VEXDO-502472 format. One record per atom (N, C-alpha, C): residue number from 0; x, y, z; residue in one letter. Coordinates in pm, whole numbers, plus 32768, in hexadecimal, padded with zeros to 4 digits. Example, Ala and Ser with C-alpha at 12.3 -4.5 7.8 and 13.67 -1.06 7.14 Angstrom:
! VEXDO-502472
NODE_pos_X_Y_Z_code
NODE_0_8527_7DC7_830C_A
NODE_0_84CE_7E3E_830C_A
NODE_0_8528_7EB6_830C_A
NODE_1_8505_7F1F_82C4_S
NODE_1_8557_7F96_82CA_S
NODE_1_850A_8003_8313_S
END
This chain:
! VEXDO-502472
NODE_pos_X_Y_Z_code
NODE_0_8052_7F89_8000_M
NODE_0_8000_8000_8000_M
NODE_0_8057_807F_8000_M
NODE_1_80C1_807F_8052_F
NODE_1_811A_80F2_805A_F
NODE_1_815B_810D_7FD2_F
NODE_2_8181_80A4_7F8A_K
NODE_2_81C1_80B6_7F07_K
NODE_2_8162_80F8_7EA4_K
NODE_3_80E1_80D5_7EAA_K
NODE_3_807F_8110_7E4F_K
NODE_3_806D_81A5_7E6E_K
NODE_4_8067_81C6_7EEE_I
NODE_4_8059_8253_7F16_I
NODE_4_80D4_82A2_7EEC_I
NODE_5_814B_8269_7F03_A
NODE_5_81C8_82AD_7EDD_A
NODE_5_81CF_82BF_7E46_A
NODE_6_81A7_825B_7DF8_A
NODE_6_81A9_8265_7D67_A
NODE_6_8147_82CF_7D36_A
NODE_7_80CF_82D6_7D71_A
NODE_7_806C_833A_7D4A_A
NODE_7_809D_83C6_7D6B_A
NODE_8_80DB_83D7_7DE0_A
NODE_8_8110_8459_7E07_A
NODE_8_8180_8484_7DAA_A
NODE_9_81D9_8428_7D87_A
NODE_9_8247_8448_7D2B_A
NODE_9_8213_846F_7CA2_A
NODE_10_81AD_842A_7C72_L
NODE_10_8172_8449_7BF1_L
NODE_10_812F_84D3_7BF3_L
NODE_11_80EB_84F2_7C60_L
NODE_11_80AA_8574_7C6D_L
NODE_11_8111_85E5_7C6D_L
NODE_12_817C_85D4_7CB9_V
NODE_12_81E5_863A_7CBF_V
NODE_12_8229_8648_7C37_V
NODE_13_8246_85DA_7BF4_A
NODE_13_828B_85DF_7B73_A
NODE_13_8234_861E_7B07_A
NODE_14_81B0_8610_7B11_S
NODE_14_8159_8645_7AA9_S
NODE_14_8127_86D1_7AC6_S
NODE_15_8144_8707_7B3C_S
NODE_15_8111_878C_7B5D_S
NODE_15_815D_87F8_7B10_S
NODE_16_811B_8866_7AFC_V
NODE_16_8155_88D6_7AB2_V
NODE_16_8182_893F_7B17_V
NODE_17_81F3_897B_7AFF_A
NODE_17_8221_89E7_7B57_A
NODE_17_81C1_8A5D_7B49_A
NODE_18_8190_8A8F_7BB9_F
NODE_18_812E_8AFB_7BB8_F
NODE_18_8170_8B7F_7BDD_F
NODE_19_81D1_8BAA_7B91_A
NODE_19_8211_8C2A_7BAD_A
NODE_19_81B4_8C9B_7B7F_A
NODE_20_81BE_8D0C_7BC0_A
NODE_20_816E_8D80_7B99_A
NODE_20_819A_8DAF_7B0F_A
NODE_21_813B_8DCC_7ABB_D
NODE_21_815A_8E00_7A37_D
NODE_21_817E_8E94_7A41_D
NODE_22_81E2_8EBD_79F5_A
NODE_22_8208_8F4A_79F3_A
NODE_22_8199_8F9C_79B4_A
NODE_23_8192_901B_79D9_N
NODE_23_8131_907A_79A3_N
NODE_23_80A0_904F_79B9_N
NODE_24_8082_901D_7A30_T
NODE_24_7FF9_8FF6_7A53_T
NODE_24_7FD3_9035_7AD9_T
NODE_25_7F52_9049_7AE9_F
NODE_25_7F1B_907C_7B66_F
NODE_25_7EEC_9008_7BBC_F
NODE_26_7EE6_9021_7C3F_Y
NODE_26_7EAD_8FC0_7C9B_Y
NODE_26_7E69_900B_7D0D_Y
NODE_27_7E0E_8FC7_7D50_A
NODE_27_7DC6_9001_7DC1_A
NODE_27_7DA6_8F91_7E22_A
NODE_28_7D94_8FB5_7EA1_G
NODE_28_7D75_8F4E_7F03_G
NODE_28_7D49_8F88_7F88_G
NODE_29_7D33_8F2D_7FE5_A
NODE_29_7D09_8F52_806D_A
NODE_29_7D4A_8EF3_80CF_A
NODE_30_7D55_8F1F_814D_D
NODE_30_7D90_8ECA_81B4_D
NODE_30_7D4D_8EE1_823B_D
NODE_31_7D69_8E86_8295_L
NODE_31_7D34_8E8A_831D_L
NODE_31_7DA7_8E66_837A_L
NODE_32_7DB0_8EAA_83EC_G
NODE_32_7E21_8E8C_8443_G
NODE_32_7E11_8EC0_84D0_G
NODE_33_7E82_8EC6_8516_K
NODE_33_7E8A_8EFB_859D_K
NODE_33_7EF1_8F6A_859F_K
NODE_34_7ECC_8FDA_85DD_T
NODE_34_7F26_904C_85EC_T
NODE_34_7F48_905C_867F_T
NODE_35_7FC7_9077_869A_R
NODE_35_7FF3_9093_8722_R
NODE_35_801E_9125_8726_R
NODE_36_7FD9_9172_877C_I
NODE_36_7FF9_91FF_8790_I
NODE_36_800F_9213_8824_I
NODE_37_8088_9239_884A_A
NODE_37_80AA_9255_88D6_A
NODE_37_807A_91E6_8935_A
NODE_38_8091_916A_890E_G
NODE_38_8071_90F9_8964_G
NODE_38_7FE6_90C0_8953_G
NODE_39_7F88_910A_8916_D
NODE_39_7F00_90DA_88FF_D
NODE_39_7EF6_9096_8878_D
NODE_40_7EAE_9026_8871_K
NODE_40_7E97_8FE0_87F3_K
NODE_40_7E08_8FF7_87C7_K
NODE_41_7DF8_901C_8749_E
NODE_41_7D75_9036_870F_E
NODE_41_7D6A_8FF0_8689_E
NODE_42_7CF0_8FCB_8663_T
NODE_42_7CD8_8F92_85DE_T
NODE_42_7CE3_9000_8577_T
NODE_43_7D26_8FE2_8509_S
NODE_43_7D37_9045_849E_S
NODE_43_7D09_9009_841A_S
NODE_44_7CED_9061_83BC_Y
NODE_44_7CCE_9035_8334_Y
NODE_44_7D00_909F_82D4_Y
NODE_45_7D17_9074_8259_G
NODE_45_7D4C_90D3_81F9_G
NODE_45_7D2C_90AE_816A_G
NODE_46_7D48_910A_8112_A
NODE_46_7D39_90F7_8082_A
NODE_46_7DB4_9133_803F_A
NODE_47_7DD9_90FB_7FCE_F
NODE_47_7E50_912B_7F88_F
NODE_47_7E3D_911B_7EF2_F
NODE_48_7E87_916B_7EA7_A
NODE_48_7E8A_9162_7E15_A
NODE_48_7F17_9183_7DE9_A
NODE_49_7F45_913C_7D83_G
NODE_49_7FCE_9152_7D57_G
NODE_49_7FDF_913E_7CC2_G
NODE_50_8059_915B_7C98_Y
NODE_50_807E_914B_7C0C_Y
NODE_50_8105_9106_7C07_Y
NODE_51_810B_9095_7BBF_N
NODE_51_8187_904A_7BAE_N
NODE_51_81DA_908A_7B3F_N
NODE_52_8243_90D1_7B65_L
NODE_52_829C_910F_7B02_L
NODE_52_82EC_90A3_7AB9_L
NODE_53_831A_9040_7B04_T
NODE_53_8360_8FCB_7ACE_T
NODE_53_8329_8F50_7B15_T
NODE_54_8361_8EDB_7AFA_Q
NODE_54_8334_8E62_7B40_Q
NODE_54_8360_8E62_7BD2_Q
NODE_55_83C0_8EB7_7BF7_T
NODE_55_83F3_8EB6_7C80_T
NODE_55_83E6_8F3C_7CCA_T
NODE_56_83AB_8FA3_7C8B_F
NODE_56_839D_9023_7CCF_F
NODE_56_8315_9061_7CB1_F
NODE_57_82D2_9090_7D1A_A
NODE_57_824E_90CE_7D0C_A
NODE_57_8247_914D_7D61_A
NODE_58_81EA_91A3_7D3E_V
NODE_58_81C8_9219_7D8D_V
NODE_58_813A_9201_7DBF_V
NODE_59_8125_9218_7E43_E
NODE_59_80A4_91F6_7E7F_E
NODE_59_8072_9266_7EDA_E
NODE_60_7FF1_9284_7ED0_A
NODE_60_7FAE_92E1_7F2A_A
NODE_60_7F4E_9290_7F80_A
NODE_61_7F40_92B7_8000_G
NODE_61_7EE8_926B_8057_G
NODE_61_7EA5_92BE_80C1_G
NODE_62_7E3A_9286_80F7_Y
NODE_62_7DF1_92BF_8167_Y
NODE_62_7DE5_9253_81D2_Y
NODE_63_7DF6_9278_8250_R
NODE_63_7DE8_9217_82BE_R
NODE_63_7D9D_9258_8330_R
NODE_64_7D32_9216_835B_H
NODE_64_7CED_923C_83D6_H
NODE_64_7D38_91F5_8445_H
NODE_65_7D7A_9240_849B_L
NODE_65_7DD4_9206_8500_L
NODE_65_7D8B_91CE_8579_L
NODE_66_7D10_91F8_858E_G
NODE_66_7CC4_91C4_85FF_G
NODE_66_7C84_9232_864F_G
NODE_67_7C2F_9207_86AE_E
NODE_67_7BE9_9263_8708_E
NODE_67_7BEE_922B_8795_E
NODE_68_7BEE_9287_87F5_D
NODE_68_7BED_925F_8881_D
NODE_68_7B8C_92BB_88CB_D
NODE_69_7B31_9281_8915_D
NODE_69_7AD0_92CD_8963_D
NODE_69_7AE8_92AD_89F6_D
NODE_70_7B1D_930E_8A40_N
NODE_70_7B45_92F7_8ACA_N
NODE_70_7B11_9369_8B23_N
NODE_71_7AB5_934B_8B7B_H
NODE_71_7A7F_93AD_8BDB_H
NODE_71_7A48_942A_8B96_H
NODE_72_7A02_9417_8B27_G
NODE_72_79C6_9488_8AE1_G
NODE_72_7A22_94CE_8A7E_G
NODE_73_7AA1_94AA_8A7D_F
NODE_73_7B00_94E1_8A1C_F
NODE_73_7B09_947F_89A7_F
NODE_74_7AF4_94B2_892F_K
NODE_74_7AFC_945D_88B9_K
NODE_74_7B73_948B_8864_K
NODE_75_7BD2_9431_884F_A
NODE_75_7C48_944F_87FE_A
NODE_75_7C44_93F8_8780_A
NODE_76_7C6B_9431_8710_S
NODE_76_7C71_93E4_8693_S
NODE_76_7CE8_9415_8641_S
NODE_77_7D13_93C0_85E5_G
NODE_77_7D82_93E3_858F_G
NODE_77_7D71_93AC_8504_G
NODE_78_7DA8_93F4_84A3_K
NODE_78_7DAA_93C4_8419_K
NODE_78_7E28_93F8_83D7_K
NODE_79_7E4F_93B7_836A_A
NODE_79_7ECB_93DC_8326_A
NODE_79_7EBB_93CE_828F_A
NODE_80_7EF9_9429_8246_W
NODE_80_7F03_9422_81B5_W
NODE_80_7F98_9414_8195_W
NODE_81_7FB9_93BF_8135_S
NODE_81_8047_93AA_8118_S
NODE_81_8061_93A6_8081_S
NODE_82_80DE_93C4_8060_L
NODE_82_8111_93B6_7FD8_L
NODE_82_8199_9374_7FE5_L
NODE_83_81AA_9300_7FA3_S
NODE_83_8223_92AF_7FB7_S
NODE_83_8258_9277_7F34_S
NODE_84_82D8_925B_7F37_G
NODE_84_8317_9209_7ED1_G
NODE_84_8322_917C_7F09_G
NODE_85_8305_9117_7EB6_I
NODE_85_830A_908C_7EE3_I
NODE_85_8366_903F_7E85_I
NODE_86_83CE_9003_7EBF_A
NODE_86_8429_8FAF_7E73_A
NODE_86_840E_8F1E_7E9A_A
NODE_87_83FE_8EC7_7E37_S
NODE_87_83E0_8E3B_7E53_S
NODE_87_8443_8DDF_7E0C_S
NODE_88_844D_8D67_7E41_M
NODE_88_84A5_8D03_7E07_M
NODE_88_845F_8C7C_7E0D_M
NODE_89_8454_8C37_7D9A_P
NODE_89_8415_8BB3_7D9C_P
NODE_89_846A_8B4F_7DE8_P
NODE_90_8427_8AF6_7E30_V
NODE_90_8468_8A89_7E79_V
NODE_90_8419_8A0C_7E55_V
NODE_91_8442_89C7_7DEE_G
NODE_91_83F7_8953_7DC1_G
NODE_91_838F_897B_7D5A_G
NODE_92_8334_891E_7D3F_E
NODE_92_82D2_8931_7CD5_E
NODE_92_8269_899C_7CF5_E
NODE_93_822F_8999_7D6B_S
NODE_93_81C0_89F2_7D8A_S
NODE_93_81DB_8A4E_7E00_S
NODE_94_8247_8A38_7E49_F
NODE_94_8266_8A89_7EBF_F
NODE_94_82C1_8AFE_7E9A_F
NODE_95_82B6_8B6A_7EE9_S
NODE_95_8310_8BDC_7EDA_S
NODE_95_8323_8C1B_7F63_S
NODE_96_838F_8C66_7F71_V
NODE_96_83A6_8CB8_7FE6_V
NODE_96_83AE_8D48_7FB5_V
NODE_97_8386_8DA6_800B_F
NODE_97_8389_8E31_7FDF_F
NODE_97_83AA_8E8E_8053_F
NODE_98_83D9_8F03_802F_G
NODE_98_83F6_8F6C_808E_G
NODE_98_83B1_8FEC_8064_G
NODE_99_8392_903F_80C5_R
NODE_99_834A_90BC_80AD_R
NODE_99_8398_912F_80EB_R
NODE_100_839C_91A0_80A4_L
NODE_100_83D6_921B_80D8_L
NODE_100_8383_928E_80A1_L
NODE_101_8352_92E3_80FB_G
NODE_101_82FF_9350_80CC_G
NODE_101_82E4_93B7_8138_G
NODE_102_8279_9403_8122_V
NODE_102_8251_946D_817E_V
NODE_102_81BD_945A_819F_V
NODE_103_8199_947D_821A_S
NODE_103_8110_946B_8248_S
NODE_103_80E2_94E7_8295_S
NODE_104_8067_9510_827D_A
NODE_104_8027_957A_82CB_A
NODE_104_7FC8_9536_832D_A
NODE_105_7FE4_9543_83AD_V
NODE_105_7F97_9500_8416_V
NODE_105_7F42_9569_845E_V
NODE_106_7EBF_954E_8465_E
NODE_106_7E63_95A9_84AA_E
NODE_106_7E2C_9564_8526_E
NODE_107_7E37_95A9_8596_G
NODE_107_7DFC_9578_8612_G
NODE_107_7D8F_95D7_863F_G
NODE_108_7D1E_959F_866E_K
NODE_108_7CAE_95F0_869F_K
NODE_108_7C8E_95C7_872D_K
NODE_109_7C68_9629_877D_L
NODE_109_7C3D_9612_8807_L
NODE_109_7BB8_965B_881A_L
NODE_110_7B52_9612_884C_R
NODE_110_7ACF_964C_8863_R
NODE_110_7AA2_962E_88F2_R
NODE_111_7A62_9693_892E_H
NODE_111_7A25_9680_89B1_H
NODE_111_79AF_96E1_89BA_H
NODE_112_7937_96AC_89B4_G
NODE_112_78C0_9702_89B3_G
NODE_112_78C1_975B_8938_G
NODE_113_78BA_97E0_894B_D
NODE_113_78BB_983F_88DC_D
NODE_113_7948_9866_88B2_D
NODE_114_79AA_983D_88FF_F
NODE_114_7A37_985F_88E1_F
NODE_114_7A6E_97FE_887B_F
NODE_115_7AB3_9834_8816_E
NODE_115_7AF7_97E0_87B3_E
NODE_115_7B78_9825_8789_E
NODE_116_7BE4_97D7_8782_D
NODE_116_7C65_980B_8758_D
NODE_116_7CA6_97A4_86FD_D
NODE_117_7CF1_97D3_869D_S
NODE_117_7D38_9778_8643_S
NODE_117_7DC1_97B1_8622_S
NODE_118_7E1B_9758_85FC_D
NODE_118_7EA3_977E_85D8_D
NODE_118_7ED4_9721_856A_D
NODE_119_7F15_9758_8506_T
NODE_119_7F4C_9709_8498_T
NODE_119_7FE4_9718_8497_T
NODE_120_8028_96A7_848E_T
NODE_120_80BA_96A5_848D_T
NODE_120_80EA_9657_8413_T
NODE_121_8152_9688_83D4_T
NODE_121_818E_9641_8363_T
NODE_121_8207_95F4_8395_T
NODE_122_820A_9573_8374_R
NODE_122_8274_9519_83A3_R
NODE_122_82A0_94BE_8332_R
NODE_123_8317_9486_8342_A
NODE_123_8346_941D_82E7_A
NODE_123_82FC_939C_8306_A
NODE_124_82E7_934B_82A2_V
NODE_124_82AC_92C7_82B6_V
NODE_124_830B_9261_8276_V
NODE_125_8328_91F6_82C1_I
NODE_125_8378_9189_828D_I
NODE_125_832A_9108_82A4_I
NODE_126_8346_90A6_8253_G
NODE_126_82FF_9028_8263_G
NODE_126_8345_8FB7_821C_G
NODE_127_831D_8F3F_823F_A
NODE_127_8351_8EC6_81FF_A
NODE_127_82E3_8E5E_8201_A
NODE_128_82E3_8E07_819E_G
NODE_128_827B_8DA2_819B_G
NODE_128_8298_8D33_8139_G
NODE_129_8239_8CD7_8132_V
NODE_129_823E_8C68_80D4_V
NODE_129_81BD_8C68_8084_V
NODE_130_81C7_8C3F_8008_G
NODE_130_8153_8C37_7FB1_G
NODE_130_8146_8BAD_7F75_G
NODE_131_80CC_8B88_7F52_Y
NODE_131_80B3_8B08_7F10_Y
NODE_131_804E_8B20_7EA1_Y
NODE_132_8071_8AFA_7E26_A
NODE_132_8018_8B09_7DB3_A
NODE_132_7FC2_8A8C_7DA6_A
NODE_133_7F41_8A9B_7DC1_F
NODE_133_7EE4_8A2B_7DB1_F
NODE_133_7ECA_8A10_7D1D_F
NODE_134_7EBF_8A7A_7CCF_T
NODE_134_7EAE_8A74_7C3D_T
NODE_134_7F00_8AE8_7C05_T
NODE_135_7F09_8AF5_7B80_P
NODE_135_7F51_8B69_7B4A_P
NODE_135_7F11_8BEF_7B6F_P
NODE_136_7E90_8BF2_7B93_K
NODE_136_7E4A_8C6E_7BB3_K
NODE_136_7E33_8C84_7C49_K
NODE_137_7E2C_8C1A_7C9A_I
NODE_137_7E0A_8C26_7D28_I
NODE_137_7E7F_8BF9_7D7E_I
NODE_138_7EA5_8C4F_7DDD_S
NODE_138_7F12_8C2D_7E38_S
NODE_138_7EEE_8C54_7EC6_S
NODE_139_7F30_8C14_7F23_G
NODE_139_7F20_8C34_7FB0_G
NODE_139_7FA4_8C66_7FE7_G
NODE_140_7F9D_8CAE_8056_R
NODE_140_8018_8CDC_8094_R
NODE_140_8007_8CEB_812A_R
NODE_141_8076_8CD6_816E_L
NODE_141_8080_8CE7_81FF_L
NODE_141_80F0_8D4E_8213_L
NODE_142_80D2_8DB9_825B_E
NODE_142_8133_8E27_8263_E
NODE_142_813A_8E64_82EF_E
NODE_143_81B2_8E8B_8313_F
NODE_143_81CB_8ED9_838D_F
NODE_143_81F4_8F65_8362_F
NODE_144_81B2_8FCC_839A_Q
NODE_144_81D4_9057_837C_Q
NODE_144_81F1_90A2_83FD_Q
NODE_145_824E_9100_83F4_K
NODE_145_826C_9158_8464_K
NODE_145_8264_91E7_8431_K
NODE_146_820E_9236_8472_T
NODE_146_81FE_92C3_844E_T
NODE_146_822A_9317_84C4_T
NODE_147_828C_936C_84B0_G
NODE_147_82BC_93C0_851D_G
NODE_147_82F8_936C_858C_G
NODE_148_82F4_93A1_8604_S
NODE_148_8337_935C_8672_S
NODE_148_82DB_9301_86C1_S
NODE_149_8257_9315_86BE_G
NODE_149_8203_92C8_8717_G
NODE_149_8193_927A_86D7_G
NODE_150_818B_9273_8652_I
NODE_150_811D_922E_8610_I
NODE_150_8154_91B7_85C2_I
NODE_151_811E_9141_85E3_R
NODE_151_8146_90C6_859E_R
NODE_151_80C8_907E_8572_R
NODE_152_80CB_9042_84FB_N
NODE_152_8056_8FFE_84C7_N
NODE_152_807F_8F79_8486_N
NODE_153_8032_8F11_84A4_L
NODE_153_8042_8E8F_8464_L
NODE_153_7FBF_8E72_841F_L
NODE_154_7FC2_8E5A_839B_S
NODE_154_7F45_8E46_8351_S
NODE_154_7F52_8DD7_82EB_S
NODE_155_7EDE_8DA1_82C5_A
NODE_155_7ED2_8D3D_825A_A
NODE_155_7E6E_8D75_81F7_A
NODE_156_7E8F_8D6A_8176_G
NODE_156_7E37_8DA4_8112_G
NODE_156_7E36_8D59_808F_G
NODE_157_7DDC_8D84_8039_L
NODE_157_7DCF_8D4E_7FB1_L
NODE_157_7DDB_8DBF_7F4D_L
NODE_158_7E16_8DA2_7ED9_A
NODE_158_7E26_8E06_7E70_A
NODE_158_7DF9_8DCA_7DEB_A
NODE_159_7DC5_8E1E_7D95_Y
NODE_159_7D9D_8DF7_7D0E_Y
NODE_159_7DEC_8E4A_7CAA_Y
NODE_160_7E2D_8E08_7C4C_Q
NODE_160_7E7D_8E4C_7BE6_Q
NODE_160_7E28_8E5C_7B67_Q
NODE_161_7E1C_8ED9_7B37_F
NODE_161_7DCC_8EF5_7ABF_F
NODE_161_7E19_8EDC_7A40_F
END
C-alpha cells in the first residue's frame, strides 16, 4: 500500500506545472490574521492589490484593519494603508518565499462617549512569508509583517492573478 501511495505522489509531483507569477499581470486578494499592538492581540483582516513587474518582483498596495479594543468605555481601533515592493523566489514547483519592504500609514483612533481623537503615523513596513500556488491563477500565502516599532501581524490569505 505504501508503495502505491509513494508512486502516486511521485507521479503527481513530476506532472505538476510550476506556478510562477506571470510578469506584467495584476493580482488581488484578502487575508485574515492576528495583530499584536503593545502586548494586546486582536483579530485583523486586510485586502491587497498588486502588479507583477517580473516573475520575482511586484509592487503591492494594501489595507489592514488592525483590530479594535473596548475597555471600560474606551474604544480603540487601528488601520493601516501600505505600499510595498515584494521580492519572491520559487522553492520547488508550487512553493515560494518572499520578502516585503515598504511604507505604511497607520491610523489609531480612541473614542470615549462624545470624545474622539485620532493620529496617523507613517512608518516602514517589513515582512516575510511563504506562498503556495494552488493553480496558475489562485495562490495562498502566510506572512509576518512588522510596522513601526510596536505593531506585528501574522496573516493567512488568498490571491487571484488576473
